[in-house]
Every structure is written in C-alpha cells, then in structure tokens.
GUSETI-917746 format. One record per residue: x, y negated, z negated of N, C-alpha, C, O, CB in turn; residue number from 0; residue in three letters. Coordinates in pm, 1 decimal, decimal comma, padded with zeros to 6 digits. Glycine has a CB too. Layout:
<sites>
SITE | n.u | n.v | n.w | ca.u | ca.v | ca.w | c.u | c.v | c.w | o.u | o.v | o.w | cb.u | cb.v | cb.w | i | aa
SITE | X | Y | Z | X | Y | Z | X | Y | Z | X | Y | Z | X | Y | Z | NUM | ALA
...
</sites>
This chain:
<sites>
SITE | n.u | n.v | n.w | ca.u | ca.v | ca.w | c.u | c.v | c.w | o.u | o.v | o.w | cb.u | cb.v | cb.w | i | aa
SITE | 01372,1 | 00601,4 | 01017,7 | 01433,0 | 00667,0 | 01130,7 | 01458,5 | 00561,6 | 01237,2 | 01368,4 | 00484,7 | 01270,6 | 01343,7 | 00782,1 | 01184,5 | 0 | UNK
SITE | 01579,7 | 00556,9 | 01290,9 | 01617,3 | 00457,5 | 01390,8 | 01637,9 | 00522,9 | 01526,8 | 01702,5 | 00627,1 | 01537,8 | 01744,3 | 00383,5 | 01347,6 | 1 | UNK
SITE | 01582,5 | 00460,6 | 01629,5 | 01609,4 | 00502,6 | 01767,0 | 01610,6 | 00378,0 | 01854,4 | 01512,5 | 00304,0 | 01861,3 | 01502,8 | 00606,6 | 01817,8 | 2 | UNK
SITE | 01723,5 | 00356,4 | 01920,9 | 01738,7 | 00236,1 | 02002,6 | 01728,4 | 00111,7 | 01916,1 | 01795,6 | 00101,2 | 01813,6 | 01633,0 | 00232,3 | 02114,0 | 3 | UNK
SITE | 01644,9 | 00018,0 | 01957,0 | 01621,8 | -00104,1 | 01880,5 | 01508,7 | -00090,9 | 01779,9 | 01475,7 | -00188,1 | 01711,9 | 01592,4 | -00217,4 | 01973,5 | 4 | UNK
SITE | 01449,1 | 00026,1 | 01769,0 | 01334,9 | 00047,3 | 01679,9 | 01375,2 | 00118,9 | 01551,8 | 01466,8 | 00201,2 | 01551,7 | 01226,9 | 00126,7 | 01751,2 | 5 | UNK
SITE | 01306,4 | 00087,1 | 01443,5 | 01321,2 | 00159,8 | 01318,4 | 01181,1 | 00190,5 | 01265,9 | 01099,9 | 00099,9 | 01247,0 | 01405,3 | 00077,9 | 01213,6 | 6 | UNK
SITE | 01153,3 | 00318,6 | 01242,7 | 01024,6 | 00362,3 | 01189,9 | 01037,4 | 00375,2 | 01038,4 | 01136,1 | 00428,7 | 00988,0 | 00979,2 | 00497,6 | 01254,8 | 7 | UNK
SITE | 00937,3 | 00326,1 | 00966,7 | 00937,7 | 00331,3 | 00820,9 | 00806,6 | 00392,4 | 00773,2 | 00701,3 | 00371,6 | 00833,4 | 00958,5 | 00189,7 | 00759,7 | 8 | UNK
SITE | 00814,8 | 00468,0 | 00664,0 | 00694,7 | 00526,4 | 00603,4 | 00714,7 | 00532,0 | 00452,6 | 00826,6 | 00548,9 | 00404,2 | 00665,2 | 00669,2 | 00661,1 | 9 | UNK
SITE | 00605,2 | 00517,6 | 00379,0 | 00609,8 | 00525,7 | 00233,2 | 00480,1 | 00586,2 | 00183,3 | 00374,7 | 00569,0 | 00244,4 | 00633,5 | 00386,2 | 00169,5 | 10 | UNK
SITE | 00488,7 | 00657,8 | 00070,8 | 00371,8 | 00720,2 | 00009,2 | 00385,0 | 00708,8 | -00142,0 | 00493,8 | 00727,3 | -00196,7 | 00357,2 | 00869,5 | 00053,1 | 11 | UNK
SITE | 00276,5 | 00679,1 | -00208,6 | 00275,5 | 00674,3 | -00354,9 | 00146,4 | 00733,7 | -00408,3 | 00039,4 | 00712,9 | -00351,2 | 00292,6 | 00529,8 | -00405,1 | 12 | UNK
SITE | 00156,6 | 00807,6 | -00518,0 | 00040,2 | 00871,7 | -00580,0 | 00058,3 | 00863,5 | -00731,3 | 00160,4 | 00908,5 | -00783,5 | 00023,7 | 01021,6 | -00532,1 | 13 | UNK
SITE | -00038,9 | 00807,1 | -00802,3 | -00025,8 | 00787,2 | -00945,4 | -00153,3 | 00829,5 | -01016,7 | -00263,7 | 00808,7 | -00966,4 | 00007,1 | 00641,3 | -00976,6 | 14 | UNK
SITE | -00137,0 | 00888,9 | -01133,9 | -00247,4 | 00925,3 | -01221,4 | -00213,4 | 00873,0 | -01360,2 | -00116,7 | 00916,7 | -01422,5 | -00272,4 | 01080,9 | -01222,6 | 15 | UNK
SITE | -00293,7 | 00779,4 | -01407,2 | -00274,6 | 00724,2 | -01540,6 | -00387,1 | 00780,1 | -01627,7 | -00501,3 | 00735,2 | -01617,8 | -00274,4 | 00565,5 | -01539,2 | 16 | UNK
SITE | -00356,1 | 00875,7 | -01711,1 | -00457,3 | 00942,3 | -01792,1 | -00488,6 | 00868,9 | -01920,9 | -00399,4 | 00818,5 | -01989,1 | -00413,3 | 01081,0 | -01823,9 | 17 | UNK
SITE | -00616,1 | 00864,0 | -01952,5 | -00666,2 | 00809,5 | -02079,6 | -00620,3 | 00666,5 | -02106,4 | -00602,3 | 00628,0 | -02222,0 | -00622,0 | 00897,8 | -02193,7 | 18 | UNK
SITE | -00601,4 | 00588,8 | -02002,9 | -00555,2 | 00451,9 | -02024,9 | -00669,0 | 00350,9 | -02019,3 | -00650,6 | 00235,0 | -02056,5 | -00450,0 | 00415,6 | -01922,4 | 19 | UNK
SITE | -00783,8 | 00392,6 | -01974,2 | -00897,3 | 00300,9 | -01962,1 | -01006,1 | 00346,8 | -02056,6 | -01054,1 | 00459,7 | -02045,6 | -00950,2 | 00294,2 | -01815,7 | 20 | UNK
SITE | -01045,7 | 00261,8 | -02148,8 | -01146,5 | 00297,6 | -02247,9 | -01280,9 | 00244,1 | -02204,6 | -01294,5 | 00124,9 | -02177,0 | -01109,1 | 00243,9 | -02387,0 | 21 | UNK
SITE | -01381,0 | 00331,1 | -02198,3 | -01516,4 | 00295,5 | -02158,5 | -01599,5 | 00279,2 | -02284,9 | -01645,9 | 00378,2 | -02341,5 | -01578,3 | 00403,0 | -02063,1 | 22 | UNK
SITE | -01619,4 | 00153,2 | -02330,7 | -01693,2 | 00127,9 | -02455,2 | -01838,4 | 00171,5 | -02446,3 | -01897,4 | 00215,5 | -02545,0 | -01687,0 | -00019,2 | -02490,5 | 23 | UNK
SITE | -01895,7 | 00158,9 | -02326,4 | -02036,9 | 00193,6 | -02309,2 | -02060,8 | 00341,7 | -02336,1 | -02158,4 | 00377,5 | -02402,0 | -02084,0 | 00157,9 | -02167,7 | 24 | UNK
SITE | -01973,3 | 00427,8 | -02286,4 | -01988,9 | 00572,5 | -02305,2 | -01897,4 | 00627,3 | -02414,2 | -01898,5 | 00747,2 | -02441,8 | -01961,4 | 00645,0 | -02174,8 | 25 | UNK
SITE | -01817,3 | 00538,9 | -02476,7 | -01726,1 | 00577,2 | -02584,4 | -01633,6 | 00691,3 | -02542,7 | -01614,2 | 00787,1 | -02617,5 | -01805,2 | 00617,4 | -02708,0 | 26 | UNK
SITE | -01577,0 | 00680,1 | -02422,6 | -01484,2 | 00781,7 | -02372,0 | -01366,5 | 00714,3 | -02302,8 | -01377,0 | 00599,4 | -02259,9 | -01556,0 | 00878,6 | -02274,6 | 27 | UNK
SITE | -01256,7 | 00783,8 | -02292,0 | -01144,6 | 00733,5 | -02213,8 | -01153,2 | 00792,7 | -02073,8 | -01212,4 | 00898,9 | -02054,4 | -01008,3 | 00768,3 | -02281,3 | 28 | UNK
SITE | -01094,2 | 00724,1 | -01976,5 | -01105,3 | 00766,6 | -01837,6 | -00967,5 | 00772,6 | -01772,3 | -00875,6 | 00701,8 | -01813,4 | -01197,5 | 00671,8 | -01759,6 | 29 | UNK
SITE | -00953,7 | 00856,2 | -01671,7 | -00833,2 | 00859,2 | -01590,3 | -00846,0 | 00755,6 | -01479,6 | -00956,1 | 00726,1 | -01433,1 | -00808,8 | 01000,9 | -01531,4 | 30 | UNK
SITE | -00733,4 | 00701,3 | -01438,4 | -00730,4 | 00607,7 | -01327,1 | -00627,5 | 00659,5 | -01227,6 | -00511,0 | 00678,4 | -01262,5 | -00696,5 | 00461,6 | -01374,6 | 31 | UNK
SITE | -00670,4 | 00682,3 | -01104,0 | -00584,9 | 00741,0 | -01001,0 | -00582,0 | 00650,7 | -00878,5 | -00682,7 | 00590,2 | -00841,9 | -00634,0 | 00882,4 | -00962,7 | 32 | UNK
SITE | -00464,7 | 00642,6 | -00815,5 | -00459,0 | 00573,6 | -00686,8 | -00352,3 | 00633,3 | -00596,8 | -00253,5 | 00691,4 | -00641,8 | -00432,4 | 00425,0 | -00707,3 | 33 | UNK
SITE | -00376,9 | 00616,2 | -00466,6 | -00287,7 | 00665,7 | -00363,1 | -00264,8 | 00553,2 | -00263,0 | -00359,3 | 00486,6 | -00220,6 | -00346,1 | 00792,8 | -00293,4 | 34 | UNK
SITE | -00139,8 | 00532,4 | -00225,8 | -00103,9 | 00430,0 | -00128,4 | -00008,9 | 00490,0 | -00025,5 | 00083,3 | 00563,4 | -00060,8 | -00039,5 | 00307,1 | -00197,8 | 35 | UNK
SITE | -00031,3 | 00458,8 | 00100,4 | 00064,3 | 00498,3 | 00203,5 | 00079,4 | 00383,7 | 00302,5 | -00014,0 | 00307,6 | 00327,8 | 00018,8 | 00628,7 | 00275,8 | 36 | UNK
SITE | 00199,8 | 00374,1 | 00357,6 | 00230,6 | 00268,6 | 00453,9 | 00308,3 | 00328,0 | 00571,0 | 00381,7 | 00425,8 | 00556,9 | 00311,2 | 00153,9 | 00386,8 | 37 | UNK
SITE | 00290,0 | 00266,3 | 00684,9 | 00363,2 | 00304,0 | 00805,0 | 00404,6 | 00175,0 | 00874,9 | 00322,3 | 00085,8 | 00895,2 | 00276,9 | 00395,9 | 00899,5 | 38 | UNK
SITE | 00531,9 | 00165,4 | 00911,7 | 00579,2 | 00042,7 | 00973,6 | 00675,2 | 00067,7 | 01087,8 | 00728,9 | 00177,3 | 01103,7 | 00644,8 | -00043,8 | 00871,5 | 39 | UNK
SITE | 00695,7 | -00036,1 | 01166,8 | 00786,0 | -00030,9 | 01280,5 | 00858,2 | -00165,0 | 01289,3 | 00794,7 | -00270,3 | 01295,2 | 00709,1 | 00001,4 | 01413,0 | 40 | UNK
SITE | 00991,8 | -00160,1 | 01290,3 | 01073,8 | -00279,6 | 01311,9 | 01131,3 | -00273,5 | 01453,2 | 01162,4 | -00166,0 | 01504,2 | 01188,4 | -00290,4 | 01204,9 | 41 | UNK
SITE | 01144,8 | -00389,5 | 01514,9 | 01211,0 | -00398,9 | 01644,4 | 01321,7 | -00502,1 | 01632,0 | 01294,7 | -00620,6 | 01612,3 | 01110,2 | -00436,8 | 01758,4 | 42 | UNK
SITE | 01446,6 | -00457,4 | 01643,5 | 01561,6 | -00547,1 | 01634,4 | 01580,2 | -00619,2 | 01767,4 | 01613,7 | -00557,9 | 01868,8 | 01690,2 | -00468,9 | 01595,9 | 43 | UNK
SITE | 01557,7 | -00751,2 | 01765,1 | 01572,2 | -00832,8 | 01885,5 | 01717,4 | -00876,0 | 01904,1 | 01763,0 | -00897,2 | 02016,4 | 01480,5 | -00956,1 | 01878,5 | 44 | UNK
SITE | 01789,3 | -00888,8 | 01792,7 | 01932,4 | -00920,7 | 01793,1 | 01987,5 | -00876,6 | 01657,7 | 01916,3 | -00815,3 | 01578,2 | 01958,9 | -01075,8 | 01819,4 | 45 | UNK
SITE | 02114,9 | -00908,0 | 01631,8 | 02173,6 | -00871,5 | 01502,7 | 02103,8 | -00941,9 | 01386,9 | 02098,0 | -00888,9 | 01276,0 | 02322,4 | -00904,8 | 01501,2 | 46 | UNK
SITE | 02050,7 | -01061,7 | 01412,6 | 01993,3 | -01143,2 | 01305,4 | 01843,2 | -01160,2 | 01312,6 | 01786,0 | -01221,4 | 01222,3 | 02056,0 | -01276,6 | 01306,2 | 47 | UNK
SITE | 01776,1 | -01110,0 | 01414,3 | 01632,7 | -01131,3 | 01430,5 | 01561,5 | -00999,1 | 01455,9 | 01605,3 | -00917,8 | 01537,2 | 01605,3 | -01229,4 | 01545,5 | 48 | UNK
SITE | 01451,2 | -00979,3 | 01384,7 | 01368,8 | -00860,6 | 01408,5 | 01221,3 | -00896,1 | 01394,4 | 01183,8 | -00985,0 | 01318,0 | 01406,5 | -00746,8 | 01310,4 | 49 | UNK
SITE | 01139,0 | -00824,5 | 01469,9 | 00993,9 | -00832,9 | 01458,5 | 00947,7 | -00706,2 | 01387,2 | 01010,7 | -00601,2 | 01399,0 | 00924,5 | -00849,0 | 01599,9 | 50 | UNK
SITE | 00836,6 | -00716,7 | 01312,6 | 00789,3 | -00599,8 | 01239,6 | 00637,1 | -00591,1 | 01238,8 | 00566,9 | -00691,4 | 01251,7 | 00841,5 | -00602,7 | 01097,2 | 51 | UNK
SITE | 00588,7 | -00469,1 | 01223,4 | 00446,7 | -00438,1 | 01212,1 | 00433,7 | -00335,9 | 01100,3 | 00510,0 | -00239,4 | 01095,1 | 00386,6 | -00384,1 | 01348,4 | 52 | UNK
SITE | 00336,9 | -00356,5 | 01010,0 | 00318,8 | -00267,6 | 00895,2 | 00170,6 | -00246,7 | 00869,8 | 00092,9 | -00342,2 | 00871,8 | 00387,8 | -00324,8 | 00769,0 | 53 | UNK
SITE | 00131,0 | -00122,3 | 00846,1 | -00006,1 | -00089,2 | 00806,6 | -00001,2 | -00022,4 | 00669,8 | 00081,3 | 00066,3 | 00647,5 | -00075,6 | 00004,0 | 00912,5 | 54 | UNK
SITE | -00088,1 | -00063,6 | 00578,3 | -00095,1 | -00006,1 | 00443,9 | -00239,0 | 00030,6 | 00412,4 | -00331,6 | -00043,9 | 00444,5 | -00039,4 | -00104,7 | 00338,0 | 55 | UNK
SITE | -00257,3 | 00147,1 | 00348,8 | -00388,5 | 00194,7 | 00304,7 | -00379,0 | 00226,6 | 00155,6 | -00292,9 | 00304,5 | 00114,6 | -00434,8 | 00321,0 | 00387,3 | 56 | UNK
SITE | -00466,5 | 00167,3 | 00074,0 | -00466,0 | 00187,6 | -00070,4 | -00602,5 | 00242,6 | -00112,0 | -00705,4 | 00181,0 | -00084,2 | -00433,2 | 00054,4 | -00146,2 | 57 | UNK
SITE | -00603,5 | 00356,9 | -00177,7 | -00726,4 | 00416,8 | -00229,9 | -00711,8 | 00432,9 | -00380,2 | -00616,6 | 00495,1 | -00427,3 | -00756,5 | 00554,2 | -00161,6 | 58 | UNK
SITE | -00806,8 | 00376,7 | -00456,7 | -00796,7 | 00380,5 | -00601,9 | -00934,9 | 00401,2 | -00663,2 | -01037,4 | 00369,7 | -00602,8 | -00732,4 | 00251,0 | -00655,5 | 59 | UNK
SITE | -00934,4 | 00454,8 | -00784,4 | -01059,0 | 00469,4 | -00859,0 | -01114,5 | 00330,9 | -00889,8 | -01039,2 | 00238,7 | -00921,2 | -01036,9 | 00550,7 | -00989,9 | 60 | UNK
SITE | -01245,5 | 00316,7 | -00880,7 | -01309,5 | 00191,5 | -00919,5 | -01323,0 | 00188,7 | -01071,0 | -01350,2 | 00291,1 | -01133,6 | -01448,3 | 00175,4 | -00850,9 | 61 | UNK
SITE | -01303,8 | 00071,1 | -01129,3 | -01318,1 | 00056,9 | -01273,5 | -01458,8 | 00014,9 | -01312,9 | -01489,3 | 00005,0 | -01431,7 | -01218,2 | -00043,3 | -01326,0 | 62 | UNK
SITE | -01543,8 | -00009,6 | -01215,7 | -01684,6 | -00039,1 | -01242,3 | -01765,8 | 00006,3 | -01121,7 | -01709,0 | 00045,4 | -01019,7 | -01707,1 | -00191,9 | -01271,4 | 63 | UNK
SITE | -01896,5 | 00001,4 | -01132,6 | -01983,9 | 00053,5 | -01027,7 | -02023,3 | -00050,7 | -00923,1 | -02081,6 | -00014,7 | -00820,8 | -02107,8 | 00110,2 | -01089,7 | 64 | UNK
SITE | -01993,6 | -00176,6 | -00945,3 | -02035,7 | -00281,8 | -00853,4 | -01945,0 | -00285,0 | -00729,8 | -01827,8 | -00248,0 | -00736,4 | -02034,5 | -00418,8 | -00924,4 | 65 | UNK
SITE | -02001,3 | -00330,0 | -00617,0 | -01926,2 | -00337,8 | -00491,3 | -01805,2 | -00430,7 | -00501,7 | -01700,6 | -00403,4 | -00442,8 | -02017,5 | -00385,1 | -00379,1 | 66 | UNK
SITE | -01819,5 | -00541,4 | -00577,0 | -01710,0 | -00637,7 | -00584,0 | -01591,9 | -00586,7 | -00667,3 | -01488,8 | -00653,6 | -00674,9 | -01760,5 | -00768,3 | -00641,8 | 67 | UNK
SITE | -01605,7 | -00469,8 | -00729,4 | -01496,2 | -00413,0 | -00808,3 | -01417,0 | -00308,0 | -00730,5 | -01328,9 | -00243,9 | -00787,7 | -01550,9 | -00351,5 | -00935,9 | 68 | UNK
SITE | -01445,2 | -00289,4 | -00605,4 | -01375,3 | -00188,1 | -00527,1 | -01226,7 | -00219,2 | -00518,3 | -01187,5 | -00334,0 | -00497,4 | -01435,2 | -00178,0 | -00387,0 | 69 | UNK
SITE | -01144,1 | -00115,8 | -00534,6 | -01000,0 | -00133,5 | -00527,3 | -00942,0 | -00064,9 | -00403,4 | -00820,0 | -00054,3 | -00391,4 | -00933,8 | -00079,0 | -00653,8 | 70 | UNK
SITE | -01025,9 | -00018,4 | -00311,4 | -00979,9 | 00039,9 | -00184,6 | -00960,4 | -00073,0 | -00084,1 | -01046,6 | -00159,7 | -00070,1 | -01081,9 | 00146,6 | -00129,9 | 71 | UNK
SITE | -00848,0 | -00071,9 | -00014,9 | -00824,8 | -00173,5 | 00086,9 | -00724,7 | -00122,0 | 00188,8 | -00648,3 | -00029,1 | 00162,9 | -00774,8 | -00304,6 | 00023,3 | 72 | UNK
SITE | -00727,6 | -00185,5 | 00306,1 | -00634,7 | -00158,2 | 00414,3 | -00585,5 | -00293,9 | 00465,4 | -00657,8 | -00393,4 | 00460,1 | -00702,2 | -00072,8 | 00529,5 | 73 | UNK
SITE | -00462,2 | -00296,3 | 00514,4 | -00411,3 | -00422,9 | 00563,4 | -00300,5 | -00405,9 | 00665,6 | -00229,3 | -00305,5 | 00666,6 | -00362,1 | -00505,3 | 00449,1 | 74 | UNK
SITE | -00287,2 | -00506,7 | 00752,3 | -00181,5 | -00512,9 | 00853,5 | -00091,7 | -00632,2 | 00824,6 | -00137,4 | -00735,8 | 00776,2 | -00241,4 | -00522,6 | 00996,8 | 75 | UNK
SITE | 00034,1 | -00616,7 | 00854,4 | 00128,9 | -00726,3 | 00854,7 | 00196,5 | -00729,9 | 00990,1 | 00232,1 | -00626,2 | 01046,0 | 00232,8 | -00712,0 | 00740,5 | 76 | UNK
SITE | 00213,6 | -00848,2 | 01041,4 | 00285,4 | -00868,2 | 01166,7 | 00372,5 | -00990,3 | 01146,2 | 00323,9 | -01095,1 | 01103,7 | 00187,4 | -00885,7 | 01290,0 | 77 | UNK
SITE | 00501,4 | -00977,9 | 01176,0 | 00586,8 | -01091,9 | 01151,0 | 00720,6 | -01082,0 | 01220,7 | 00750,8 | -00987,2 | 01293,2 | 00608,0 | -01107,9 | 01005,3 | 78 | UNK
SITE | 00799,9 | -01186,4 | 01194,4 | 00934,5 | -01193,1 | 01250,3 | 01026,3 | -01243,9 | 01139,9 | 00990,3 | -01334,5 | 01064,8 | 00940,5 | -01285,9 | 01377,9 | 79 | UNK
SITE | 01145,2 | -01184,9 | 01130,7 | 01242,7 | -01224,9 | 01030,7 | 01373,2 | -01262,7 | 01100,5 | 01423,2 | -01190,4 | 01186,8 | 01265,7 | -01111,4 | 00927,3 | 80 | UNK
SITE | 01426,6 | -01377,8 | 01060,8 | 01554,9 | -01422,6 | 01114,6 | 01646,5 | -01454,2 | 00997,1 | 01608,2 | -01529,6 | 00907,6 | 01537,6 | -01547,6 | 01208,5 | 81 | UNK
SITE | 01766,5 | -01397,8 | 00996,0 | 01864,7 | -01421,2 | 00891,6 | 01958,3 | -01533,7 | 00935,1 | 02020,9 | -01526,8 | 01040,8 | 01944,1 | -01291,9 | 00860,5 | 82 | UNK
SITE | 01966,7 | -01636,4 | 00852,4 | 02054,7 | -01750,2 | 00883,9 | 02193,0 | -01728,2 | 00829,6 | 02280,3 | -01813,3 | 00846,6 | 01998,1 | -01879,9 | 00828,3 | 83 | UNK
</sites>
C-alpha cells in the first residue's frame, strides 16, 4: 500500500510438510510445520533512492529437543537502496 513517499509491505506464509521427516529412534514419520510473517516500510527519498525497514518472524517445529536446534527466529533489516 502506497501513501505519499511511503510504501507499506506485508507477507505471510504457512506450510505443513506431512510425513517428510523420519524419526529412526521412535520408528515413526513426523509432520513439519512453519509459519513466517513479515512487515516492512519503504520510504522513497527520490526516484532512484529509498530507505527501508523490515521485520520478520519465523516459527517452525523443532527437529530435535536440544536448544541449539531451535528454528524460531525474529529479525530486523534496515537499509538504503540506490539504483544507478
């Protein structure tokens, strides 16, 4: 959605991959699900230059029980793009 020099952006994704992960320990297959959403804002400084801010949140099933295997994360992007 554009208003003035600003453009608002949003995205959402939801996926379910059934029976794609095989658990040898329990001899069963498992579902793997994840959800991602993003929200961003662009500011057009000129025809060729814009600044942007983006936030993304990703939530996914863990494939193991250990903390280092977590697939949930959040992140920010801040930048500027100039077209030559």
